[in-house]
All heavy atoms as a GROMACS GRO file, in nm:
protein
  601
    1MET      N    1  16.890  -0.620   1.542
    1MET     CA    2  16.982  -0.544   1.616
    1MET      C    3  17.054  -0.629   1.720
    1MET      O    4  16.990  -0.699   1.796
    1MET     CB    5  16.916  -0.424   1.683
    1MET     CG    6  17.010  -0.339   1.763
    1MET     SD    7  16.937  -0.192   1.836
    1MET     CE    8  16.922  -0.089   1.696
    2PRO      N    9  17.186  -0.634   1.717
    2PRO     CA   10  17.263  -0.713   1.812
    2PRO      C   11  17.245  -0.672   1.956
    2PRO      O   12  17.230  -0.551   1.986
    2PRO     CB   13  17.406  -0.708   1.773
    2PRO     CG   14  17.419  -0.580   1.695
    2PRO     CD   15  17.279  -0.558   1.629
    3VAL      N   16  17.247  -0.766   2.041
    3VAL     CA   17  17.224  -0.734   2.185
    3VAL      C   18  17.369  -0.723   2.246
    3VAL      O   19  17.460  -0.805   2.219
    3VAL     CB   20  17.158  -0.849   2.257
    3VAL    CG1   21  17.149  -0.826   2.406
    3VAL    CG2   22  17.010  -0.865   2.193
    4LEU      N   23  17.391  -0.621   2.331
    4LEU     CA   24  17.519  -0.601   2.390
    4LEU      C   25  17.534  -0.694   2.507
    4LEU      O   26  17.444  -0.685   2.603
    4LEU     CB   27  17.538  -0.462   2.434
    4LEU     CG   28  17.539  -0.355   2.322
    4LEU    CD1   29  17.540  -0.222   2.376
    4LEU    CD2   30  17.660  -0.383   2.231
    5ASP      N   31  17.635  -0.786   2.510
    5ASP     CA   32  17.656  -0.868   2.623
    5ASP      C   33  17.774  -0.814   2.703
    5ASP      O   34  17.883  -0.882   2.688
    5ASP     CB   35  17.672  -1.015   2.580
    5ASP     CG   36  17.681  -1.113   2.697
    5ASP    OD1   37  17.625  -1.079   2.800
    5ASP    OD2   38  17.739  -1.217   2.672
    6LEU      N   39  17.766  -0.703   2.764
    6LEU     CA   40  17.871  -0.640   2.833
    6LEU      C   41  17.833  -0.627   2.977
    6LEU      O   42  17.712  -0.608   3.011
    6LEU     CB   43  17.891  -0.499   2.776
    6LEU     CG   44  17.944  -0.499   2.624
    6LEU    CD1   45  17.946  -0.354   2.582
    6LEU    CD2   46  18.079  -0.560   2.623
    7PRO      N   47  17.937  -0.625   3.060
    7PRO     CA   48  17.909  -0.603   3.212
    7PRO      C   49  17.832  -0.464   3.230
    7PRO      O   50  17.862  -0.368   3.155
    7PRO     CB   51  18.037  -0.603   3.272
    7PRO     CG   52  18.129  -0.676   3.181
    7PRO     CD   53  18.078  -0.649   3.045
    8GLU      N   54  17.754  -0.462   3.322
    8GLU     CA   55  17.675  -0.336   3.346
    8GLU      C   56  17.764  -0.214   3.374
    8GLU      O   57  17.739  -0.104   3.335
    8GLU     CB   58  17.585  -0.360   3.468
    8GLU     CG   59  17.502  -0.233   3.507
    8GLU     CD   60  17.407  -0.187   3.388
    8GLU    OE1   61  17.358  -0.268   3.310
    8GLU    OE2   62  17.387  -0.063   3.387
    9TYR      N   63  17.878  -0.236   3.446
    9TYR     CA   64  17.968  -0.121   3.472
    9TYR      C   65  18.022  -0.055   3.340
    9TYR      O   66  18.045   0.058   3.336
    9TYR     CB   67  18.077  -0.157   3.572
    9TYR     CG   68  18.190  -0.236   3.513
    9TYR    CD1   69  18.310  -0.174   3.471
    9TYR    CD2   70  18.190  -0.378   3.508
    9TYR    CE1   71  18.411  -0.241   3.410
    9TYR    CE2   72  18.291  -0.450   3.448
    9TYR     CZ   73  18.404  -0.383   3.403
    9TYR     OH   74  18.506  -0.452   3.348
   10LEU      N   75  18.052  -0.144   3.241
   10LEU     CA   76  18.098  -0.091   3.121
   10LEU      C   77  17.988  -0.008   3.043
   10LEU      O   78  18.014   0.095   2.984
   10LEU     CB   79  18.144  -0.204   3.021
   10LEU     CG   80  18.277  -0.272   3.066
   10LEU    CD1   81  18.306  -0.389   2.973
   10LEU    CD2   82  18.386  -0.175   3.065
   11LEU      N   83  17.860  -0.061   3.048
   11LEU     CA   84  17.755   0.017   2.986
   11LEU      C   85  17.733   0.151   3.063
   11LEU      O   86  17.710   0.249   3.002
   11LEU     CB   87  17.626  -0.073   2.990
   11LEU     CG   88  17.632  -0.189   2.902
   11LEU    CD1   89  17.510  -0.283   2.921
   11LEU    CD2   90  17.653  -0.158   2.751
   12ARG      N   91  17.741   0.138   3.199
   12ARG     CA   92  17.724   0.262   3.280
   12ARG      C   93  17.830   0.366   3.248
   12ARG      O   94  17.801   0.487   3.224
   12ARG     CB   95  17.725   0.219   3.425
   12ARG     CG   96  17.688   0.333   3.520
   12ARG     CD   97  17.675   0.292   3.669
   12ARG     NE   98  17.787   0.209   3.716
   12ARG     CZ   99  17.782   0.078   3.741
   12ARG    NH1  100  17.667   0.018   3.729
   12ARG    NH2  101  17.890   0.011   3.786
   13ASN      N  102  17.958   0.323   3.230
   13ASN     CA  103  18.065   0.404   3.190
   13ASN      C  104  18.042   0.475   3.056
   13ASN      O  105  18.060   0.597   3.033
   13ASN     CB  106  18.201   0.343   3.209
   13ASN     CG  107  18.248   0.320   3.345
   13ASN    OD1  108  18.199   0.378   3.436
   13ASN    ND2  109  18.339   0.222   3.359
   14ALA      N  110  17.997   0.389   2.960
   14ALA     CA  111  17.971   0.436   2.819
   14ALA      C  112  17.859   0.544   2.825
   14ALA      O  113  17.868   0.644   2.757
   14ALA     CB  114  17.932   0.319   2.736
   15ARG      N  115  17.757   0.513   2.904
   15ARG     CA  116  17.643   0.614   2.913
   15ARG      C  117  17.694   0.746   2.976
   15ARG      O  118  17.644   0.854   2.943
   15ARG     CB  119  17.526   0.553   2.997
   15ARG     CG  120  17.453   0.448   2.915
   15ARG     CD  121  17.320   0.410   2.987
   15ARG     NE  122  17.342   0.357   3.116
   15ARG     CZ  123  17.358   0.219   3.150
   15ARG    NH1  124  17.342   0.132   3.054
   15ARG    NH2  125  17.375   0.185   3.276
   16LEU      N  126  17.785   0.744   3.075
   16LEU     CA  127  17.847   0.864   3.125
   16LEU      C  128  17.921   0.949   3.020
   16LEU      O  129  17.913   1.064   3.023
   16LEU     CB  130  17.938   0.829   3.246
   16LEU     CG  131  17.878   0.776   3.372
   16LEU    CD1  132  17.983   0.734   3.474
   16LEU    CD2  133  17.793   0.885   3.441
   17TYR      N  134  17.994   0.878   2.937
   17TYR     CA  135  18.068   0.951   2.829
   17TYR      C  136  17.979   0.993   2.717
   17TYR      O  137  18.017   1.072   2.635
   17TYR     CB  138  18.180   0.855   2.772
   17TYR     CG  139  18.290   0.847   2.878
   17TYR    CD1  140  18.317   0.716   2.936
   17TYR    CD2  141  18.370   0.952   2.911
   17TYR    CE1  142  18.420   0.702   3.031
   17TYR    CE2  143  18.471   0.934   3.007
   17TYR     CZ  144  18.493   0.813   3.064
   17TYR     OH  145  18.589   0.794   3.149
   18ALA      N  146  17.862   0.930   2.706
   18ALA     CA  147  17.773   0.963   2.587
   18ALA      C  148  17.630   0.973   2.637
   18ALA      O  149  17.543   0.889   2.610
   18ALA     CB  150  17.788   0.847   2.484
   19PRO      N  151  17.601   1.066   2.715
   19PRO     CA  152  17.470   1.085   2.771
   19PRO      C  153  17.366   1.101   2.665
   19PRO      O  154  17.388   1.155   2.564
   19PRO     CB  155  17.475   1.209   2.863
   19PRO     CG  156  17.590   1.286   2.811
   19PRO     CD  157  17.684   1.182   2.751
   20GLY      N  158  17.240   1.053   2.699
   20GLY     CA  159  17.135   1.068   2.599
   20GLY      C  160  17.124   0.960   2.495
   20GLY      O  161  17.036   0.961   2.413
   21ARG      N  162  17.218   0.866   2.502
   21ARG     CA  163  17.215   0.760   2.395
   21ARG      C  164  17.180   0.637   2.473
   21ARG      O  165  17.192   0.613   2.589
   21ARG     CB  166  17.358   0.743   2.343
   21ARG     CG  167  17.404   0.860   2.252
   21ARG     CD  168  17.531   0.830   2.196
   21ARG     NE  169  17.570   0.925   2.085
   21ARG     CZ  170  17.633   1.037   2.102
   21ARG    NH1  171  17.673   1.068   2.223
   21ARG    NH2  172  17.662   1.112   2.000
   22ASP      N  173  17.125   0.538   2.388
   22ASP     CA  174  17.092   0.404   2.445
   22ASP      C  175  17.224   0.338   2.462
   22ASP      O  176  17.338   0.388   2.420
   22ASP     CB  177  16.995   0.327   2.358
   22ASP     CG  178  17.053   0.305   2.217
   22ASP    OD1  179  17.166   0.335   2.193
   22ASP    OD2  180  16.971   0.244   2.135
   23ASP      N  181  17.221   0.213   2.519
   23ASP     CA  182  17.345   0.138   2.553
   23ASP      C  183  17.435   0.122   2.416
   23ASP      O  184  17.550   0.146   2.424
   23ASP     CB  185  17.305  -0.002   2.612
   23ASP     CG  186  17.256   0.015   2.751
   23ASP    OD1  187  17.261   0.126   2.810
   23ASP    OD2  188  17.204  -0.090   2.806
   24GLN      N  189  17.371   0.076   2.321
   24GLN     CA  190  17.450   0.054   2.197
   24GLN      C  191  17.502   0.181   2.144
   24GLN      O  192  17.621   0.187   2.100
   24GLN     CB  193  17.363  -0.017   2.088
   24GLN     CG  194  17.447  -0.052   1.966
   24GLN     CD  195  17.382  -0.144   1.873
   24GLN    OE1  196  17.291  -0.216   1.914
   24GLN    NE2  197  17.435  -0.152   1.745
   25GLY      N  198  17.425   0.285   2.142
   25GLY     CA  199  17.466   0.410   2.089
   25GLY      C  200  17.587   0.468   2.172
   25GLY      O  201  17.682   0.524   2.114
   26ALA      N  202  17.578   0.451   2.303
   26ALA     CA  203  17.683   0.496   2.393
   26ALA      C  204  17.813   0.417   2.366
   26ALA      O  205  17.918   0.482   2.354
   26ALA     CB  206  17.638   0.484   2.540
   27VAL      N  207  17.806   0.289   2.364
   27VAL     CA  208  17.918   0.202   2.336
   27VAL      C  209  17.982   0.238   2.196
   27VAL      O  210  18.101   0.260   2.180
   27VAL     CB  211  17.886   0.060   2.338
   27VAL    CG1  212  18.002  -0.024   2.288
   27VAL    CG2  213  17.849   0.021   2.487
   28GLU      N  214  17.898   0.264   2.100
   28GLU     CA  215  17.948   0.298   1.960
   28GLU      C  216  18.017   0.432   1.966
   28GLU      O  217  18.126   0.448   1.907
   28GLU     CB  218  17.830   0.308   1.861
   28GLU     CG  219  17.784   0.173   1.821
   28GLU     CD  220  17.649   0.180   1.740
   28GLU    OE1  221  17.603   0.293   1.710
   28GLU    OE2  222  17.599   0.079   1.696
   29HIS      N  223  17.961   0.524   2.040
   29HIS     CA  224  18.027   0.661   2.050
   29HIS      C  225  18.159   0.646   2.112
   29HIS      O  226  18.257   0.710   2.073
   29HIS     CB  227  17.936   0.752   2.133
   29HIS     CG  228  17.996   0.884   2.158
   29HIS    ND1  229  18.002   0.990   2.065
   29HIS    CD2  230  18.060   0.932   2.272
   29HIS    CE1  231  18.062   1.094   2.113
   29HIS    NE2  232  18.097   1.063   2.240
   30VAL      N  233  18.171   0.574   2.226
   30VAL     CA  234  18.299   0.560   2.295
   30VAL      C  235  18.398   0.492   2.208
   30VAL      O  236  18.512   0.537   2.198
   30VAL     CB  237  18.280   0.481   2.422
   30VAL    CG1  238  18.408   0.432   2.488
   30VAL    CG2  239  18.199   0.558   2.526
   31LEU      N  240  18.360   0.392   2.132
   31LEU     CA  241  18.449   0.315   2.046
   31LEU      C  242  18.498   0.402   1.927
   31LEU      O  243  18.616   0.402   1.887
   31LEU     CB  244  18.397   0.191   1.993
   31LEU     CG  245  18.367   0.078   2.102
   31LEU    CD1  246  18.296  -0.037   2.042
   31LEU    CD2  247  18.504   0.032   2.155
   32GLU      N  248  18.404   0.486   1.870
   32GLU     CA  249  18.442   0.569   1.762
   32GLU      C  250  18.525   0.680   1.807
   32GLU      O  251  18.618   0.726   1.732
   32GLU     CB  252  18.315   0.629   1.701
   32GLU     CG  253  18.237   0.532   1.616
   32GLU     CD  254  18.102   0.589   1.575
   32GLU    OE1  255  18.060   0.696   1.613
   32GLU    OE2  256  18.028   0.513   1.500
   33ASP      N  257  18.512   0.727   1.926
   33ASP     CA  258  18.594   0.842   1.984
   33ASP      C  259  18.726   0.802   2.035
   33ASP      O  260  18.811   0.876   2.049
   33ASP     CB  261  18.508   0.912   2.085
   33ASP     CG  262  18.545   1.057   2.099
   33ASP    OD1  263  18.577   1.122   1.993
   33ASP    OD2  264  18.530   1.110   2.216
   34TYR      N  265  18.743   0.668   2.058
   34TYR     CA  266  18.865   0.618   2.121
   34TYR      C  267  18.990   0.657   2.041
   34TYR      O  268  19.087   0.698   2.093
   34TYR     CB  269  18.854   0.469   2.137
   34TYR     CG  270  18.972   0.402   2.198
   34TYR    CD1  271  18.996   0.417   2.338
   34TYR    CD2  272  19.072   0.336   2.126
   34TYR    CE1  273  19.110   0.355   2.400
   34TYR    CE2  274  19.182   0.280   2.181
   34TYR     CZ  275  19.203   0.286   2.314
   34TYR     OH  276  19.316   0.237   2.372
   35GLY      N  277  18.991   0.626   1.910
   35GLY     CA  278  19.107   0.648   1.829
   35GLY      C  279  19.142   0.801   1.831
   35GLY      O  280  19.261   0.844   1.832
   36ARG      N  281  19.051   0.892   1.831
   36ARG     CA  282  19.074   1.036   1.828
   36ARG      C  283  19.140   1.071   1.970
   36ARG      O  284  19.240   1.145   1.970
   36ARG     CB  285  18.954   1.112   1.809
   36ARG     CG  286  18.968   1.272   1.811
   36ARG     CD  287  18.843   1.342   1.814
   36ARG     NE  288  18.759   1.320   1.928
   36ARG     CZ  289  18.784   1.366   2.054
   36ARG    NH1  290  18.880   1.447   2.070
   36ARG    NH2  291  18.703   1.339   2.154
   37LEU      N  292  19.084   1.018   2.072
   37LEU     CA  293  19.135   1.049   2.202
   37LEU      C  294  19.280   0.993   2.224
   37LEU      O  295  19.360   1.066   2.281
   37LEU     CB  296  19.053   0.983   2.313
   37LEU     CG  297  18.909   1.053   2.333
   37LEU    CD1  298  18.823   0.969   2.424
   37LEU    CD2  299  18.923   1.188   2.379
   38VAL      N  300  19.305   0.880   2.172
   38VAL     CA  301  19.440   0.820   2.180
   38VAL      C  302  19.543   0.910   2.106
   38VAL      O  303  19.646   0.945   2.149
   38VAL     CB  304  19.448   0.675   2.123
   38VAL    CG1  305  19.589   0.632   2.109
   38VAL    CG2  306  19.372   0.584   2.228
   39GLY      N  307  19.494   0.957   1.983
   39GLY     CA  308  19.578   1.048   1.904
   39GLY      C  309  19.602   1.179   1.977
   39GLY      O  310  19.720   1.224   1.977
   40GLU      N  311  19.503   1.234   2.038
   40GLU     CA  312  19.516   1.356   2.111
   40GLU      C  313  19.612   1.342   2.230
   40GLU      O  314  19.694   1.424   2.262
   40GLU     CB  315  19.390   1.412   2.151
   40GLU     CG  316  19.309   1.478   2.040
   40GLU     CD  317  19.175   1.533   2.080
   40GLU    OE1  318  19.143   1.539   2.206
   40GLU    OE2  319  19.091   1.574   2.000
   41LEU      N  320  19.599   1.229   2.293
   41LEU     CA  321  19.684   1.202   2.410
   41LEU      C  322  19.834   1.195   2.372
   41LEU      O  323  19.923   1.237   2.435
   41LEU     CB  324  19.637   1.073   2.484
   41LEU     CG  325  19.715   1.028   2.604
   41LEU    CD1  326  19.715   1.139   2.715
   41LEU    CD2  327  19.656   0.899   2.658
   42ARG      N  328  19.859   1.126   2.253
   42ARG     CA  329  19.991   1.123   2.206
   42ARG      C  330  20.043   1.262   2.175
   42ARG      O  331  20.162   1.290   2.210
   42ARG     CB  332  19.997   1.032   2.079
   42ARG     CG  333  19.985   0.883   2.113
   42ARG     CD  334  19.982   0.803   1.987
   42ARG     NE  335  19.965   0.663   2.026
   42ARG     CZ  336  19.904   0.575   1.950
   42ARG    NH1  337  19.866   0.606   1.826
   42ARG    NH2  338  19.897   0.448   1.991
   43GLN      N  339  19.964   1.339   2.117
   43GLN     CA  340  20.011   1.483   2.091
   43GLN      C  341  20.040   1.556   2.215
   43GLN      O  342  20.135   1.635   2.226
   43GLN     CB  343  19.902   1.556   2.008
   43GLN     CG  344  19.895   1.506   1.870
   43GLN     CD  345  19.779   1.578   1.789
   43GLN    OE1  346  19.691   1.645   1.856
   43GLN    NE2  347  19.775   1.558   1.660
   44VAL      N  348  19.950   1.540   2.316
   44VAL     CA  349  19.970   1.607   2.446
   44VAL      C  350  20.107   1.550   2.512
   44VAL      O  351  20.178   1.642   2.566
   44VAL     CB  352  19.855   1.583   2.541
   44VAL    CG1  353  19.884   1.624   2.683
   44VAL    CG2  354  19.732   1.656   2.492
   45ARG      N  355  20.125   1.424   2.498
   45ARG     CA  356  20.255   1.374   2.559
   45ARG      C  357  20.383   1.432   2.494
   45ARG      O  358  20.472   1.466   2.551
   45ARG     CB  359  20.252   1.223   2.554
   45ARG     CG  360  20.163   1.158   2.651
   45ARG     CD  361  20.169   1.006   2.634
   45ARG     NE  362  20.084   0.945   2.736
   45ARG     CZ  363  20.059   0.813   2.733
   45ARG    NH1  364  20.090   0.738   2.643
   45ARG    NH2  365  19.976   0.768   2.833
   46LEU      N  366  20.370   1.440   2.353
   46LEU     CA  367  20.484   1.502   2.279
   46LEU      C  368  20.499   1.647   2.317
   46LEU      O  369  20.614   1.690   2.338
   46LEU     CB  370  20.454   1.490   2.132
   46LEU     CG  371  20.466   1.348   2.066
   46LEU    CD1  372  20.416   1.357   1.917
   46LEU    CD2  373  20.611   1.305   2.079
   47ARG      N  374  20.393   1.718   2.327
   47ARG     CA  375  20.403   1.862   2.364
   47ARG      C  376  20.459   1.878   2.512
   47ARG      O  377  20.540   1.962   2.536
   47ARG     CB  378  20.269   1.930   2.356
   47ARG     CG  379  20.266   2.077   2.386
   47ARG     CD  380  20.366   2.151   2.286
   47ARG     NE  381  20.373   2.292   2.324
   47ARG     CZ  382  20.489   2.360   2.335
   47ARG    NH1  383  20.599   2.304   2.302
   47ARG    NH2  384  20.486   2.484   2.368
   48LEU      N  385  20.423   1.790   2.596
   48LEU     CA  386  20.470   1.789   2.732
   48LEU      C  387  20.622   1.768   2.733
   48LEU      O  388  20.693   1.832   2.808
   48LEU     CB  389  20.398   1.690   2.822
   48LEU     CG  390  20.444   1.678   2.964
   48LEU    CD1  391  20.420   1.821   3.037
   48LEU    CD2  392  20.359   1.576   3.034
   49ALA      N  393  20.665   1.672   2.655
   49ALA     CA  394  20.808   1.639   2.644
   49ALA      C  395  20.874   1.760   2.583
   49ALA      O  396  20.994   1.799   2.634
   49ALA     CB  397  20.833   1.521   2.547
   50GLN      N  398  20.819   1.834   2.487
   50GLN     CA  399  20.875   1.963   2.439
   50GLN      C  400  20.889   2.063   2.549
   50GLN      O  401  20.996   2.131   2.557
   50GLN     CB  402  20.801   2.003   2.316
   50GLN     CG  403  20.810   1.927   2.192
   50GLN     CD  404  20.711   1.977   2.086
   50GLN    OE1  405  20.612   2.052   2.115
   50GLN    NE2  406  20.736   1.939   1.961
   51LEU      N  407  20.781   2.076   2.623
   51LEU     CA  408  20.789   2.176   2.731
   51LEU      C  409  20.894   2.144   2.832
   51LEU      O  410  20.957   2.238   2.879
   51LEU     CB  411  20.640   2.192   2.795
   51LEU     CG  412  20.537   2.249   2.713
   51LEU    CD1  413  20.402   2.241   2.773
   51LEU    CD2  414  20.564   2.395   2.676
   52ASP      N  415  20.912   2.018   2.863
   52ASP     CA  416  21.011   1.974   2.952
   52ASP      C  417  21.148   2.018   2.902
   52ASP      O  418  21.236   2.068   2.974
   52ASP     CB  419  21.009   1.824   2.977
   52ASP     CG  420  20.897   1.783   3.070
   52ASP    OD1  421  20.842   1.869   3.141
   52ASP    OD2  422  20.866   1.669   3.073
   53GLU      N  423  21.174   1.990   2.777
   53GLU     CA  424  21.298   2.018   2.708
   53GLU      C  425  21.316   2.175   2.714
   53GLU      O  426  21.426   2.228   2.743
   53GLU     CB  427  21.301   1.973   2.568
   53GLU     CG  428  21.434   2.005   2.499
   53GLU     CD  429  21.557   1.949   2.558
   53GLU    OE1  430  21.547   1.842   2.620
   53GLU    OE2  431  21.667   2.012   2.542
   54GLU      N  432  21.218   2.250   2.677
   54GLU     CA  433  21.224   2.395   2.677
   54GLU      C  434  21.251   2.452   2.817
   54GLU      O  435  21.330   2.542   2.834
   54GLU     CB  436  21.104   2.458   2.616
   54GLU     CG  437  21.070   2.432   2.468
   54GLU     CD  438  20.934   2.478   2.421
   54GLU    OE1  439  20.858   2.543   2.496
   54GLU    OE2  440  20.903   2.438   2.312
   55GLY      N  441  21.185   2.388   2.915
   55GLY     CA  442  21.211   2.429   3.049
   55GLY      C  443  21.354   2.399   3.100
   55GLY      O  444  21.423   2.486   3.163
   56ALA      N  445  21.416   2.295   3.055
   56ALA     CA  446  21.553   2.255   3.088
   56ALA      C  447  21.648   2.359   3.020
   56ALA      O  448  21.744   2.403   3.075
   56ALA     CB  449  21.588   2.115   3.045
   57GLN      N  450  21.616   2.393   2.890
   57GLN     CA  451  21.698   2.488   2.815
   57GLN      C  452  21.690   2.625   2.889
   57GLN      O  453  21.782   2.699   2.902
   57GLN     CB  454  21.656   2.510   2.676
   57GLN     CG  455  21.683   2.380   2.597
   57GLN     CD  456  21.622   2.386   2.455
   57GLN    OE1  457  21.555   2.477   2.423
   57GLN    NE2  458  21.656   2.285   2.376
   58LEU      N  459  21.567   2.665   2.930
   58LEU     CA  460  21.554   2.800   2.999
   58LEU      C  461  21.626   2.792   3.135
   58LEU      O  462  21.692   2.896   3.169
   58LEU     CB  463  21.405   2.819   3.020
   58LEU     CG  464  21.358   2.957   3.085
   58LEU    CD1  465  21.417   3.073   3.001
   58LEU    CD2  466  21.216   2.960   3.115
   59ASP      N  467  21.624   2.680   3.206
   59ASP     CA  468  21.700   2.677   3.331
   59ASP      C  469  21.850   2.697   3.306
   59ASP      O  470  21.911   2.760   3.381
   59ASP     CB  471  21.667   2.543   3.398
   59ASP     CG  472  21.533   2.529   3.463
   59ASP    OD1  473  21.470   2.637   3.482
   59ASP    OD2  474  21.491   2.417   3.496
   60ALA      N  475  21.900   2.630   3.204
   60ALA     CA  476  22.042   2.652   3.169
   60ALA      C  477  22.067   2.794   3.137
   60ALA      O  478  22.180   2.844   3.178
   60ALA     CB  479  22.072   2.557   3.056
   61ARG      N  480  21.992   2.864   3.061
   61ARG     CA  481  22.013   3.007   3.029
   61ARG      C  482  22.003   3.086   3.151
   61ARG      O  483  22.090   3.182   3.167
   61ARG     CB  484  21.906   3.044   2.927
   61ARG     CG  485  21.924   2.991   2.784
   61ARG     CD  486  21.824   3.039   2.696
   61ARG     NE  487  21.850   2.976   2.560
   61ARG     CZ  488  21.765   2.981   2.459
   61ARG    NH1  489  21.648   3.052   2.475
   61ARG    NH2  490  21.792   2.927   2.344
   62ILE      N  491  21.909   3.057   3.239
   62ILE     CA  492  21.899   3.139   3.365
   62ILE      C  493  22.024   3.112   3.452
   62ILE      O  494  22.089   3.213   3.506
   62ILE     CB  495  21.774   3.100   3.451
   62ILE    CG1  496  21.654   3.150   3.372
   62ILE    CG2  497  21.786   3.153   3.589
   62ILE    CD1  498  21.525   3.105   3.430
   63ASP      N  499  22.073   2.994   3.457
   63ASP     CA  500  22.199   2.970   3.534
   63ASP      C  501  22.313   3.042   3.473
   63ASP      O  502  22.398   3.106   3.546
   63ASP     CB  503  22.231   2.814   3.529
   63ASP     CG  504  22.135   2.735   3.622
   63ASP    OD1  505  22.063   2.799   3.706
   63ASP    OD2  506  22.130   2.608   3.600
   64ALA      N  507  22.329   3.046   3.339
   64ALA     CA  508  22.441   3.120   3.266
   64ALA      C  509  22.427   3.264   3.299
   64ALA      O  510  22.525   3.341   3.326
   64ALA     CB  511  22.437   3.085   3.126
   65LEU      N  512  22.306   3.314   3.293
   65LEU     CA  513  22.279   3.464   3.320
   65LEU      C  514  22.321   3.498   3.472
   65LEU      O  515  22.381   3.605   3.491
   65LEU     CB  516  22.132   3.498   3.290
   65LEU     CG  517  22.097   3.643   3.310
   65LEU    CD1  518  22.185   3.731   3.217
   65LEU    CD2  519  21.948   3.661   3.270
   66GLN      N  520  22.271   3.414   3.561
   66GLN     CA  521  22.307   3.440   3.705
   66GLN      C  522  22.463   3.436   3.719
   66GLN      O  523  22.510   3.521   3.794
   66GLN     CB  524  22.244   3.336   3.790
   66GLN     CG  525  22.088   3.350   3.806
   66GLN     CD  526  22.026   3.244   3.887
   66GLN    OE1  527  22.081   3.136   3.900
   66GLN    NE2  528  21.912   3.276   3.940
   67LEU      N  529  22.529   3.348   3.656
   67LEU     CA  530  22.670   3.337   3.661
   67LEU      C  531  22.739   3.462   3.612
   67LEU      O  532  22.827   3.522   3.672
   67LEU     CB  533  22.730   3.211   3.595
   67LEU     CG  534  22.880   3.195   3.602
   67LEU    CD1  535  22.932   3.179   3.741
   67LEU    CD2  536  22.918   3.077   3.516
   68ALA      N  537  22.688   3.513   3.497
   68ALA     CA  538  22.744   3.630   3.435
   68ALA      C  539  22.713   3.748   3.528
   68ALA      O  540  22.800   3.838   3.548
   68ALA     CB  541  22.675   3.659   3.303
   69CYS      N  542  22.602   3.764   3.585
   69CYS     CA  543  22.568   3.869   3.689
   69CYS      C  544  22.662   3.863   3.808
   69CYS      O  545  22.705   3.971   3.848
   69CYS     CB  546  22.414   3.859   3.729
   69CYS     SG  547  22.305   3.898   3.597
   70ARG      N  548  22.691   3.749   3.858
   70ARG     CA  549  22.782   3.738   3.969
   70ARG      C  550  22.912   3.790   3.935
   70ARG      O  551  22.988   3.853   4.013
   70ARG     CB  552  22.784   3.586   4.026
   70ARG     CG  553  22.657   3.552   4.105
   70ARG     CD  554  22.678   3.410   4.170
   70ARG     NE  555  22.553   3.361   4.200
   70ARG     CZ  556  22.491   3.262   4.135
   70ARG    NH1  557  22.551   3.204   4.026
   70ARG    NH2  558  22.372   3.219   4.163
   71ARG      N  559  22.958   3.746   3.819
   71ARG     CA  560  23.094   3.789   3.769
   71ARG      C  561  23.100   3.940   3.759
   71ARG      O  562  23.196   3.999   3.790
   71ARG     CB  563  23.136   3.722   3.641
   71ARG     CG  564  23.160   3.570   3.672
   71ARG     CD  565  23.203   3.501   3.536
   71ARG     NE  566  23.234   3.356   3.567
   71ARG     CZ  567  23.254   3.269   3.467
   71ARG    NH1  568  23.236   3.308   3.344
   71ARG    NH2  569  23.284   3.144   3.504
   72ILE      N  570  23.002   4.001   3.706
   72ILE     CA  571  22.989   4.144   3.693
   72ILE      C  572  22.996   4.206   3.830
   72ILE      O  573  23.065   4.307   3.848
   72ILE     CB  574  22.863   4.187   3.618
   72ILE    CG1  575  22.881   4.144   3.467
   72ILE    CG2  576  22.839   4.338   3.633
   72ILE    CD1  577  22.751   4.167   3.389
   73LEU      N  578  22.919   4.153   3.924
   73LEU     CA  579  22.918   4.214   4.060
   73LEU      C  580  23.061   4.201   4.128
   73LEU      O  581  23.106   4.283   4.211
   73LEU     CB  582  22.819   4.147   4.150
   73LEU     CG  583  22.673   4.177   4.114
   73LEU    CD1  584  22.572   4.092   4.192
   73LEU    CD2  585  22.643   4.321   4.134
   74ASP      N  586  23.139   4.090   4.087
   74ASP     CA  587  23.264   4.071   4.149
   74ASP      C  588  23.373   4.162   4.089
   74ASP      O  589  23.483   4.169   4.143
   74ASP     CB  590  23.300   3.929   4.130
   74ASP     CG  591  23.226   3.825   4.222
   74ASP    OD1  592  23.170   3.873   4.315
   74ASP    OD2  593  23.221   3.706   4.184
   75LEU      N  594  23.344   4.233   3.982
   75LEU     CA  595  23.441   4.319   3.918
   75LEU      C  596  23.482   4.427   4.007
   75LEU      O  597  23.424   4.491   4.085
   75LEU     CB  598  23.393   4.372   3.783
   75LEU     CG  599  23.385   4.270   3.677
   75LEU    CD1  600  23.328   4.336   3.547
   75LEU    CD2  601  23.514   4.205   3.640
   0.00000   0.00000   0.00000
């Protein structure tokens, strides 16, 4: 079995993310999970960008509605 030659702080962080595992198991878990996490983060960023766009569209609609309401009140 290979020996992990990693700084202690990296092993400590890996154990925090993968409790109950030995050092190698914790590092393996973190490395295996990394790709999934990156993929999910990309999806979250895309959704956030969509929400920003939807918010901007909603703001424009509200502005148009407020303008229409003001014009109605001015009649």
